[in-house]
BASE-508148 format. One line per field, with one value per residue: residue in one letter; x, y, z of N, C-alpha, C in turn. Coordinates in nm, 4 decimals. Each point is the difference from the previous one (the first is absolute). Layout:
N
marlo	(A_...)
nX	(X_...)
nY	(Y_...)
nZ	(Z_...)
caX	(X_...)
caY	(Y_...)
caZ	(Z_...)
cX	(X_...)
cY	(Y_...)
cZ	(Z_...)
***
This chain:
215
marlo	(X_X_X_X_X_X_X_X_X_X_X_X_X_X_X_X_X_X_X_X_X_X_X_X_X_X_X_X_X_X_X_X_X_X_X_X_X_X_X_X_X_X_X_X_X_X_X_X_X_X_X_X_X_X_X_X_X_X_X_X_X_X_X_X_X_X_X_X_X_X_X_X_X_X_X_X_X_X_X_X_X_X_X_X_X_X_X_X_X_X_X_X_X_X_X_X_X_X_X_X_X_X_X_X_X_X_X_X_X_X_X_X_X_X_X_X_X_X_X_X_X_X_X_X_X_X_X_X_X_X_X_X_X_X_X_X_X_X_X_X_X_X_X_X_X_X_X_X_X_X_X_X_X_X_X_X_X_X_X_X_X_X_X_X_X_X_X_X_X_X_X_X_X_X_X_X_X_X_X_X_X_X_X_X_X_X_X_X_X_X_X_X_X_X_X_X_X_X_X_X_X_X_X_X_X_X_X_X_X_X_X_X_X_X_X)
nX	(3.9736_0.0242_0.1226_0.0097_0.0451_0.1260_0.1100_-0.0515_0.0280_0.1543_-0.0159_0.0024_0.0810_0.1271_0.0143_-0.0360_0.0936_0.0588_-0.0254_0.0268_0.1506_0.0314_-0.1004_0.0364_0.0903_-0.0088_-0.0557_0.1123_0.0488_-0.0367_0.0253_0.0894_-0.0328_0.0847_0.0552_-0.0040_0.1255_-0.0119_0.0413_0.0777_-0.0218_-0.0974_0.1384_-0.0795_-0.0219_-0.0341_-0.0466_0.0533_-0.1433_-0.0024_0.0663_-0.0488_-0.0651_-0.0150_-0.1652_-0.0606_0.0188_-0.0580_0.0752_-0.1340_-0.0866_0.0280_-0.1244_0.1229_0.0102_-0.0698_0.0565_-0.0890_0.1032_-0.0509_-0.1408_0.0723_-0.0578_0.0325_-0.1327_0.0825_0.1103_0.0010_-0.0627_0.1011_-0.0487_-0.0719_0.0940_0.0808_-0.1762_0.0084_0.0704_-0.0059_-0.0927_0.1421_-0.0156_-0.0245_-0.0916_-0.0456_-0.0613_-0.0744_-0.0791_-0.0252_0.0876_-0.0595_-0.1175_-0.0294_0.0543_-0.1178_-0.0955_0.0887_-0.0011_-0.1155_-0.0480_0.1315_0.0087_0.1008_-0.1323_0.0023_0.0494_0.0431_0.0279_0.0348_0.0924_-0.0172_-0.0274_0.1135_0.0404_0.0444_0.0501_0.1249_0.0758_0.0077_0.0769_0.0693_-0.0295_-0.0375_0.0465_0.1162_0.0806_-0.0256_0.0184_0.1276_-0.0470_-0.0529_0.1008_0.1605_-0.1022_-0.0791_-0.0938_0.0769_0.1014_0.0472_0.0975_0.1307_-0.0646_-0.0049_-0.1298_-0.0480_0.1082_0.0809_0.0718_0.0841_0.0498_0.1263_-0.0999_0.0881_-0.0593_0.1042_-0.0905_0.0188_0.1574_0.0327_-0.0469_0.0287_0.1067_0.0071_-0.0506_0.1555_0.0970_-0.0433_-0.0387_0.0979_-0.0539_0.0929_-0.0728_0.0180_-0.1163_0.0801_-0.0725_-0.0378_-0.1022_0.0584_-0.1018_0.0681_0.1045_0.0907_-0.0095_0.1257_0.0092_-0.1073_-0.0812_0.0189_0.0929_0.0092_0.0494_0.1016_-0.0155_0.1181_0.0779_0.0389_0.1380_-0.0559_0.1318_-0.0771_-0.0481_-0.1198_-0.0130_-0.1146_-0.0714)
nY	(6.7200_0.0841_-0.0379_0.1374_0.0298_-0.0849_0.0537_0.1236_-0.0524_-0.0729_0.1117_0.1286_-0.0793_-0.0178_0.1660_-0.0011_-0.1398_0.0892_0.1166_-0.0539_-0.0298_0.1223_0.0683_-0.1122_0.0633_0.1014_-0.0515_-0.0847_0.0697_0.0715_-0.1323_0.0095_0.0326_0.0853_-0.1533_0.1190_0.0512_0.0666_0.1457_0.0305_0.1128_-0.0995_-0.0598_-0.0474_-0.1303_-0.0016_-0.0871_-0.1033_-0.0422_-0.0247_-0.0994_-0.0237_-0.0111_-0.0590_0.0115_-0.0006_-0.1730_0.0032_-0.1237_-0.0927_0.1048_-0.1057_-0.0666_-0.0152_-0.0803_0.0413_-0.0589_-0.0958_-0.0893_0.1048_-0.1103_0.0977_0.0821_-0.1116_-0.0053_0.0044_0.0426_-0.0972_-0.0725_-0.0142_-0.0042_-0.0783_-0.0412_0.0091_-0.0062_-0.1049_-0.0651_0.0101_-0.0520_-0.0499_0.0819_-0.0659_0.0473_0.0945_-0.1153_0.0545_0.0019_-0.0209_0.0503_0.0759_-0.0790_0.0832_0.1409_0.0299_-0.0067_0.0477_0.0630_0.0513_-0.0351_0.1045_0.1151_0.0216_-0.0802_-0.0838_0.1209_-0.1043_-0.0564_0.1008_0.0805_-0.1638_-0.0214_0.0731_-0.0436_-0.1177_0.0435_0.0698_-0.1465_-0.0025_0.0858_-0.0394_-0.1323_0.0556_-0.1084_0.0914_0.0737_0.1774_-0.0181_0.0144_0.0857_0.0474_-0.0251_0.0869_0.1198_-0.0656_-0.0097_-0.0486_0.1093_0.0394_-0.1216_0.0928_-0.0294_0.0874_-0.0241_0.1196_-0.1418_0.0484_-0.0993_0.0745_0.0435_-0.0309_0.1454_-0.0452_-0.0903_-0.0804_-0.0767_0.0862_0.0391_-0.1196_-0.0690_0.0949_-0.0487_-0.1131_0.0491_0.1355_-0.0707_-0.0751_0.1671_0.0531_-0.0725_0.0259_-0.1132_-0.1336_-0.0792_-0.0560_0.0796_0.0569_0.0187_0.0153_-0.1150_-0.1214_-0.0583_-0.1005_-0.0273_-0.0469_0.0171_0.0375_-0.1181_0.1590_-0.1087_0.0877_-0.0995_0.0870_0.0868_-0.0513_0.1395_0.0497_-0.0165_0.0746_-0.0831_0.0515_0.0483_-0.0062_0.0142_0.0278_-0.0277)
nZ	(-5.4525_0.1384_0.0818_0.0884_-0.1439_-0.0140_0.1110_-0.0346_-0.1221_-0.0084_0.0579_-0.1060_-0.0917_0.0867_-0.0016_-0.1121_-0.0261_0.0755_-0.0807_-0.1298_0.0396_0.0401_-0.1437_-0.0376_0.0919_0.0356_-0.0496_0.0222_0.0413_-0.0818_0.0005_0.0808_0.1173_-0.0527_0.0980_0.1745_0.0025_0.1274_-0.0196_0.0686_0.0664_0.0323_-0.0202_-0.0903_0.0089_-0.1451_0.0760_-0.0864_-0.0617_0.1160_0.0428_-0.0733_0.1547_-0.0337_-0.0220_0.0985_-0.0128_0.0999_0.0465_-0.0220_0.1175_0.0428_0.0209_0.1213_0.0362_0.1047_0.0744_0.0425_-0.0156_-0.1241_-0.0255_0.1064_-0.0417_-0.0797_0.0165_-0.0864_0.0685_-0.0633_0.0730_0.0158_0.1294_0.0738_0.0173_-0.1623_-0.0854_0.0858_0.0295_-0.1376_0.0770_0.0409_0.0687_0.0998_-0.0874_0.0529_-0.0045_-0.0370_0.0393_-0.1408_-0.0546_0.0585_0.0081_-0.0875_0.0073_0.1320_-0.0678_-0.0543_0.1194_0.0598_-0.1323_-0.0550_0.1165_-0.0288_-0.0926_-0.1079_-0.1452_-0.0804_0.0857_0.0260_-0.0779_0.0092_0.1730_-0.0652_-0.0969_0.1296_0.0762_-0.1232_0.0107_0.0893_0.0419_-0.1338_0.0545_0.1087_0.0174_0.0144_0.0790_-0.0611_0.1606_-0.0251_0.0698_-0.0985_-0.0737_0.0237_0.0172_-0.1259_0.1106_0.0667_-0.0899_0.0767_0.0431_-0.0547_-0.0944_0.0277_-0.0030_0.0394_0.0773_-0.0274_0.0333_0.0919_-0.0531_0.0349_0.0111_0.1257_0.0468_0.0057_0.0619_0.0762_-0.0738_0.0201_0.0856_0.0113_-0.0753_0.0273_0.1117_0.0162_-0.0337_0.0683_0.0500_0.0103_0.0782_0.1285_0.0515_-0.0679_0.0329_0.0763_0.0981_-0.1440_0.0092_0.0759_0.0728_0.0401_0.1300_0.0321_0.1178_-0.0426_0.1216_-0.1226_-0.0043_-0.0323_-0.1198_-0.0203_-0.0420_0.0152_-0.1592_-0.0314_0.0563_0.1401_0.0255_0.0773_0.0176_0.1061_-0.1816_-0.0593_-0.0831_-0.0087_-0.1481)
caX	(-0.0897_0.0901_0.0369_-0.1011_-0.1934_-0.0942_-0.0079_-0.1021_-0.0883_-0.0850_0.0115_-0.2062_-0.0382_-0.0056_-0.1445_-0.0929_-0.0284_0.0006_-0.1387_-0.0725_-0.0147_-0.1162_-0.0664_-0.0509_0.0017_-0.1211_-0.1493_-0.0176_-0.0467_-0.1561_-0.0994_0.0611_0.0137_0.1394_0.0098_0.0632_0.0988_0.0122_0.1082_0.0499_-0.0433_-0.1485_0.0279_-0.0432_0.0898_-0.0970_0.0580_-0.0535_-0.0983_0.0533_-0.0592_-0.1820_-0.0547_-0.0729_-0.0306_0.0278_-0.1269_-0.0476_-0.1329_-0.1113_0.0370_-0.0597_-0.0247_0.0352_-0.1194_0.1226_0.0478_-0.0587_0.0915_0.0544_-0.1048_-0.0109_-0.1016_-0.1252_-0.0595_-0.0432_0.1061_0.0210_0.1210_-0.0094_-0.0163_-0.0999_0.0890_0.0018_-0.1008_-0.0177_0.1257_-0.0318_-0.0767_0.0325_-0.0749_-0.1607_-0.0594_-0.0501_-0.1193_-0.1104_-0.1613_0.0104_0.1449_0.0313_-0.0680_0.1256_0.1679_0.0348_-0.0256_0.1216_0.1051_-0.0564_0.0149_0.0808_0.1451_0.1028_0.0291_0.0577_-0.0429_-0.1586_-0.0702_-0.1073_-0.1285_-0.0869_-0.1013_-0.1387_-0.0711_-0.1355_-0.1255_-0.0531_-0.1105_-0.1080_-0.0421_-0.0504_-0.0932_-0.1391_-0.0479_0.0389_-0.0907_0.0402_0.1557_0.1153_-0.0040_-0.1660_0.0246_0.0493_-0.0445_-0.1432_-0.0553_0.0570_0.0576_0.1157_0.0286_0.0263_-0.1236_-0.0607_-0.1378_0.0270_0.1409_0.1462_0.1121_0.0711_0.0569_0.1240_0.0324_0.1486_0.0722_-0.0449_-0.0874_-0.1385_-0.0045_0.0240_-0.1403_-0.0707_0.0540_-0.0975_-0.1509_-0.0588_-0.0138_-0.1348_-0.1363_0.0328_0.0402_0.1057_0.0515_-0.1070_0.0506_0.0150_-0.1356_-0.0547_-0.1255_-0.0081_-0.1037_0.0346_0.0851_0.0674_0.1578_0.0330_-0.0523_-0.1886_-0.0477_-0.1554_-0.1100_-0.1097_-0.0722_0.0056_0.1034_0.1219_0.0856_0.1530_0.0259_0.1497_0.0228_-0.1113_-0.0960_-0.0610_-0.0460_-0.1236_-0.0976)
caY	(0.0283_0.0423_-0.1052_0.0445_-0.0352_-0.1341_-0.0643_0.0588_-0.1304_-0.1616_0.0137_0.0346_-0.1317_-0.1005_0.0320_-0.0547_-0.1183_0.0043_0.0010_-0.1335_-0.1625_0.0343_-0.0021_-0.1530_-0.0675_0.0732_-0.0656_-0.1768_-0.0213_0.0730_-0.0596_0.0059_0.1250_0.0292_0.0627_0.0812_0.0069_0.1339_-0.0289_0.1441_0.1019_0.0099_-0.0865_-0.1425_-0.0907_-0.1188_-0.1562_-0.1053_-0.0561_-0.1022_-0.1460_-0.0733_-0.1296_-0.1307_0.0308_-0.1605_-0.0130_-0.1312_-0.0880_0.0444_-0.0668_-0.1430_-0.0814_-0.0934_-0.1111_-0.0481_-0.1162_0.0022_0.0142_0.1506_0.0586_-0.0747_0.0586_-0.0925_-0.0992_-0.0758_-0.0478_-0.1600_-0.0562_-0.1366_-0.0862_0.0502_0.0755_0.1279_0.0798_0.0142_0.1413_0.1208_0.0422_0.1170_-0.0117_0.0013_0.0880_-0.0056_-0.0331_-0.0441_-0.0411_-0.0946_-0.1085_-0.0552_-0.1078_-0.1488_-0.0687_-0.0886_-0.1390_-0.0574_0.0372_-0.1015_-0.1527_-0.0165_0.0878_-0.1306_-0.0494_0.0859_0.1362_-0.0431_-0.0217_0.1023_0.0178_-0.0608_0.0214_0.1493_-0.0501_0.0206_0.1576_0.0438_-0.0542_-0.0535_0.1591_0.0831_-0.0829_0.0592_-0.1184_0.0509_0.1670_0.0789_0.0725_-0.0629_0.0330_-0.1648_-0.1480_-0.0219_-0.0218_-0.0918_-0.0966_-0.1101_0.0175_-0.0284_0.0042_0.0934_0.1010_0.0252_0.1095_0.1113_0.1103_-0.0796_0.0498_0.1001_-0.0145_0.0775_0.0613_0.0491_-0.0849_0.0001_-0.0631_0.0860_0.0847_-0.0523_-0.0003_0.1487_-0.0084_-0.1204_0.0406_0.0862_-0.0239_-0.0762_0.1050_0.0361_-0.1133_0.0512_-0.1025_-0.0410_-0.0941_-0.1285_-0.0805_0.0575_-0.0063_-0.1062_0.0756_-0.0854_-0.0413_-0.0842_-0.0448_-0.1276_-0.0609_-0.0314_-0.0264_0.0197_-0.0806_0.0928_-0.0511_0.1369_-0.0296_0.0376_0.0843_0.0028_-0.0348_0.0579_0.0340_-0.0653_0.0171_-0.0571_0.1072_-0.0453_0.0500)
caZ	(0.1201_0.0389_0.0808_0.0454_-0.0265_0.0078_0.1473_-0.0008_-0.0843_0.0868_0.1540_0.0006_-0.0200_0.1795_0.0724_-0.0215_-0.0022_0.1235_0.0508_-0.1138_0.0793_0.1098_-0.0153_-0.0440_0.1274_0.0927_-0.1030_0.0338_0.1672_0.0498_0.0479_0.1226_0.0597_0.0628_0.1444_-0.0032_0.1497_0.0448_0.0234_0.0811_-0.1139_-0.0434_-0.1793_-0.0580_-0.0646_-0.0498_-0.0047_-0.0112_0.0826_0.0432_-0.1136_0.0721_0.0288_-0.0245_0.1007_0.0981_0.0119_0.1088_0.0048_0.0977_0.1275_0.0415_0.1386_0.0366_0.0395_0.1080_0.0604_0.0785_0.1700_0.0801_0.0416_0.0924_0.0494_-0.1037_0.0926_-0.1333_-0.0461_0.0390_0.0602_-0.0990_0.0715_0.1123_0.1632_0.0358_-0.0328_0.0985_0.0696_0.0118_0.0640_0.1530_0.1119_0.0210_0.0053_0.0848_-0.0802_0.0452_-0.0928_-0.0529_0.0228_0.1497_-0.0205_-0.1538_0.0664_0.0894_-0.0889_-0.0702_0.1289_0.0731_-0.0973_-0.0383_0.0116_-0.0203_-0.1112_-0.1193_-0.0168_-0.1397_0.1004_0.0734_-0.1475_-0.0066_0.1024_0.0005_-0.0783_0.0386_0.0768_-0.0861_-0.1140_0.0866_-0.0118_-0.1444_-0.0668_0.0178_0.1218_0.1406_0.0129_-0.1103_0.0396_0.0502_0.1511_0.0511_-0.0190_0.1679_0.1343_-0.0208_0.1045_-0.0249_-0.1120_0.0859_0.1258_0.1088_0.0079_0.1131_0.0082_-0.1199_0.0317_0.0418_0.0869_-0.0103_-0.1237_0.0370_-0.1812_-0.0292_-0.0510_-0.1550_-0.0374_-0.0013_-0.1065_-0.1094_0.0057_-0.0233_-0.1178_-0.0309_-0.0414_-0.0684_-0.1191_-0.0231_0.0052_-0.1399_-0.1061_-0.1089_-0.0025_-0.0339_0.1675_-0.0582_0.0222_-0.0467_0.0287_0.1095_0.1048_0.1094_0.0403_0.1526_0.0231_-0.0172_0.1564_0.0236_-0.1135_0.0081_-0.0680_-0.0962_-0.1772_-0.0969_-0.0639_0.0898_-0.0718_-0.0155_0.1294_0.0138_0.1643_0.0602_-0.0162_-0.0870_-0.0563_-0.0519_-0.0613)
cX	(0.0937_-0.0371_-0.1639_-0.1744_-0.0033_-0.0251_-0.1749_-0.1177_-0.0162_-0.0256_-0.2191_-0.0563_-0.0212_-0.1462_-0.1273_-0.0079_-0.0416_-0.1947_-0.0994_-0.0291_-0.0453_-0.1535_-0.0627_0.0050_-0.0982_-0.0947_-0.0225_-0.0345_-0.1123_-0.1117_-0.0198_-0.0146_0.1150_-0.0453_0.0873_0.0461_0.0312_0.1788_0.0559_-0.0512_-0.1137_0.0370_-0.0675_0.0886_-0.1134_0.1402_-0.0642_-0.0886_-0.0152_-0.1249_-0.1513_0.0501_-0.1083_-0.1436_0.0482_-0.1512_-0.0106_-0.0506_-0.1068_0.0902_-0.0368_-0.0053_0.0376_-0.0659_0.1066_-0.0439_-0.0809_0.0785_0.0060_-0.1005_-0.0721_-0.1626_-0.1401_-0.0426_-0.0512_0.1393_-0.0237_0.1609_0.0722_-0.0676_-0.0958_0.1009_0.0111_-0.0286_-0.0493_0.0956_-0.0115_-0.1094_0.0335_-0.0315_-0.1636_-0.1094_-0.1429_-0.1660_-0.1583_-0.1317_0.0299_0.1656_0.0781_-0.0739_0.1081_0.1346_-0.0386_-0.0637_0.1481_0.0869_-0.0358_-0.0037_0.0867_0.1695_0.0938_0.0243_0.0830_-0.0907_-0.1347_-0.0897_-0.1300_-0.0096_-0.0797_-0.1078_-0.0486_-0.0761_-0.1599_-0.0652_-0.0644_-0.1216_-0.1528_-0.1132_-0.1030_-0.1021_-0.1313_0.0008_0.0170_-0.0436_0.0746_0.1165_0.0946_-0.0362_-0.1364_0.0537_0.0504_-0.0726_-0.1090_0.0629_0.1009_0.0470_0.1879_-0.0023_0.0208_-0.1014_-0.0539_-0.1199_0.0546_0.1634_0.0958_0.1054_0.0813_0.1453_0.1346_0.0958_0.1447_0.0379_0.0284_-0.0584_-0.1350_0.0381_-0.0138_-0.2248_-0.0621_0.0584_-0.0741_-0.1391_-0.0249_0.0619_-0.1301_-0.0811_0.1061_0.0405_0.1221_0.1277_-0.0686_0.0691_-0.0693_-0.1441_-0.1162_-0.1404_-0.0448_-0.0964_0.0093_0.0826_-0.0007_0.0978_0.0168_-0.0237_-0.1146_-0.0169_-0.2006_-0.0967_-0.0896_-0.0071_0.0706_0.1443_0.1167_0.0460_0.1334_0.0106_0.1671_0.0042_-0.0863_-0.1180_-0.0562_-0.0992_-0.1382_-0.0678_-0.1232)
cY	(0.0586_-0.1223_0.0507_-0.0409_-0.1455_-0.0488_0.0472_-0.0795_-0.0592_0.0031_-0.0270_-0.1701_-0.0475_0.0363_-0.0543_-0.1098_-0.0490_0.0508_-0.0577_-0.1314_0.0383_0.0445_-0.1514_-0.0666_0.0286_-0.0234_-0.1083_0.0451_0.1101_-0.0866_-0.0656_0.1196_-0.0245_0.0706_0.1322_-0.0137_0.1026_0.0062_0.1361_0.0886_0.0035_-0.0221_-0.1095_-0.0526_-0.1232_-0.0960_-0.0981_-0.0600_-0.1571_-0.1257_-0.0139_-0.1231_-0.0959_0.0095_-0.1116_0.0307_-0.0899_-0.1131_0.0120_-0.1131_-0.1580_-0.0080_-0.0890_-0.1080_0.0306_-0.1654_-0.0330_0.0304_0.1345_0.0802_-0.0807_0.0013_-0.0200_-0.0665_-0.1284_-0.1313_-0.1628_-0.0525_-0.1891_-0.0985_0.0359_0.0619_0.1368_0.0684_0.0537_0.1194_0.1726_0.0598_0.0909_-0.0571_-0.0208_0.1147_-0.0035_0.0214_-0.0469_-0.0589_-0.1884_-0.0072_0.0266_-0.1136_-0.1427_-0.0266_-0.0383_-0.1927_-0.0287_-0.0088_-0.1858_-0.1372_-0.0484_-0.0168_-0.1355_-0.0165_0.0728_0.1087_-0.1008_-0.0584_0.0859_0.0604_-0.0909_0.0663_0.1675_-0.0357_-0.0796_0.0660_0.0603_-0.0352_-0.0110_0.1244_-0.0008_-0.1556_-0.0002_-0.0979_0.0291_0.1381_0.0028_0.1104_-0.1190_0.0187_-0.1141_-0.0921_-0.0527_-0.0740_-0.0821_-0.1361_-0.1553_-0.0337_0.0201_0.0311_0.0900_0.1663_-0.0021_0.0719_0.0406_0.0795_-0.1195_0.0092_0.0717_-0.0270_0.1038_0.0296_0.0653_-0.1803_-0.0562_-0.1327_0.1201_0.0626_-0.1004_-0.0303_0.1596_0.0116_-0.0962_0.0700_0.0824_-0.0799_-0.1372_0.0677_0.0012_-0.1152_-0.0236_-0.1485_-0.1210_-0.0963_-0.1708_-0.0815_0.1265_-0.0327_-0.0684_0.0735_-0.0193_-0.0318_-0.0206_-0.0293_-0.1645_-0.0678_-0.0625_-0.0505_0.0059_-0.0711_0.1340_-0.0087_0.1322_-0.0596_0.0451_0.0631_-0.0229_-0.0722_0.1088_0.0567_-0.0944_-0.0118_-0.0984_0.0943_-0.0377_0.0969_-0.0674)
cZ	(0.0808_0.1546_0.0986_-0.0123_-0.0152_0.0816_0.0501_-0.0348_0.0994_0.1312_-0.0423_-0.0395_0.0917_0.0800_-0.0574_0.0378_0.1633_0.0576_-0.0290_0.1384_0.1616_0.0117_-0.0361_0.1697_0.0254_-0.1147_0.0640_0.1557_0.0244_0.0442_0.1567_0.0699_0.1192_0.1526_-0.0038_0.0834_0.0158_0.0214_0.0984_-0.0961_-0.0788_-0.1612_0.0210_-0.1128_-0.0364_0.0340_-0.0544_0.0295_0.0452_-0.0707_0.0560_0.0453_0.0067_0.1750_0.1301_0.0271_0.1320_-0.0272_0.0871_0.1267_-0.0009_0.1084_0.0768_0.1094_0.1287_0.0428_0.1152_0.1340_0.0549_0.0334_0.1497_0.0864_-0.1017_0.0214_-0.1187_0.0101_0.0875_0.0564_-0.0621_0.0940_0.1067_0.1241_-0.0524_-0.0086_0.2010_0.0352_-0.0968_0.0267_0.1213_0.1281_-0.0025_-0.0010_0.1013_-0.0626_0.1086_-0.0563_-0.0318_-0.0158_0.1322_0.0078_-0.0561_0.0822_0.1022_-0.0078_-0.0259_0.0915_0.0411_-0.0234_-0.0222_0.0162_0.0134_-0.0734_-0.1186_-0.0334_-0.0486_0.1272_0.0539_-0.1655_-0.0137_0.0529_-0.0311_-0.1536_-0.0149_0.0437_-0.0958_-0.1214_0.1029_-0.0190_-0.1253_-0.0312_0.0159_0.1088_0.1294_0.0248_-0.0741_0.0305_0.0617_0.1620_0.0176_-0.0649_0.1165_0.1013_-0.0105_0.0793_-0.0458_-0.0938_0.0661_0.1253_0.0623_0.0630_0.1717_0.0097_-0.1554_-0.0485_-0.0263_0.0841_-0.0121_-0.1266_0.0220_-0.1414_-0.0383_-0.1169_-0.1604_-0.0644_-0.0391_-0.0999_-0.1403_-0.0119_-0.0746_-0.1693_-0.0403_-0.0615_-0.1385_-0.1554_-0.0303_-0.0344_-0.1874_-0.1334_-0.1105_0.0084_0.0000_0.1315_-0.1168_0.0308_-0.0678_0.0236_0.1387_0.1034_0.0847_-0.0059_0.1321_0.0390_-0.0230_0.0810_0.0248_-0.1393_-0.0005_-0.0920_-0.1137_-0.0983_-0.0554_-0.0738_0.0854_-0.1421_0.0183_0.1909_-0.0055_0.1826_0.0807_0.0372_-0.1163_-0.1059_-0.1049_-0.0554_0.0322)
***
């Protein structure tokens, strides 16, 4: 066999092997659609497919409880002590009707005394209105004849509305109406100053500041 014939035969075998390998590679990749990359001149080049990525799963959002300290306008926030609760009411609101009668009784009967003493006076007014033994309204209880010495007919003396004592009285009246703080004289219907001894024969519940409270 001549040298040229041998060379031609070897080239034919090499071409046949290359075609077989190429066909095998194309067969193994036929399940993956190649992506197409555009080249200048409107030519297209088959690029290797990008590796598939797992789907991203987002966790369900969690409800975050806000601390009470951030809820400044919430009416349910409880203070650590009565003084803090009174302070949280801020400046005295404009009150009228039963609330003014209640705050007025607190002011005239216990201004200058401890907040606990003022709250106990407010609770007596409220307890009387609920008892069925006195008038059914707060103003009716306050203005009932012969019950409170500060009452003048169907009225009470003028009150300095800008005073700290009035601010406290209004706050205490609101706290008592909301029942947001327990009094040391819970259930009391009567009280008198320590300086007198009426001999009522009633059950004593508490002695706070200048008053003694009874059921």
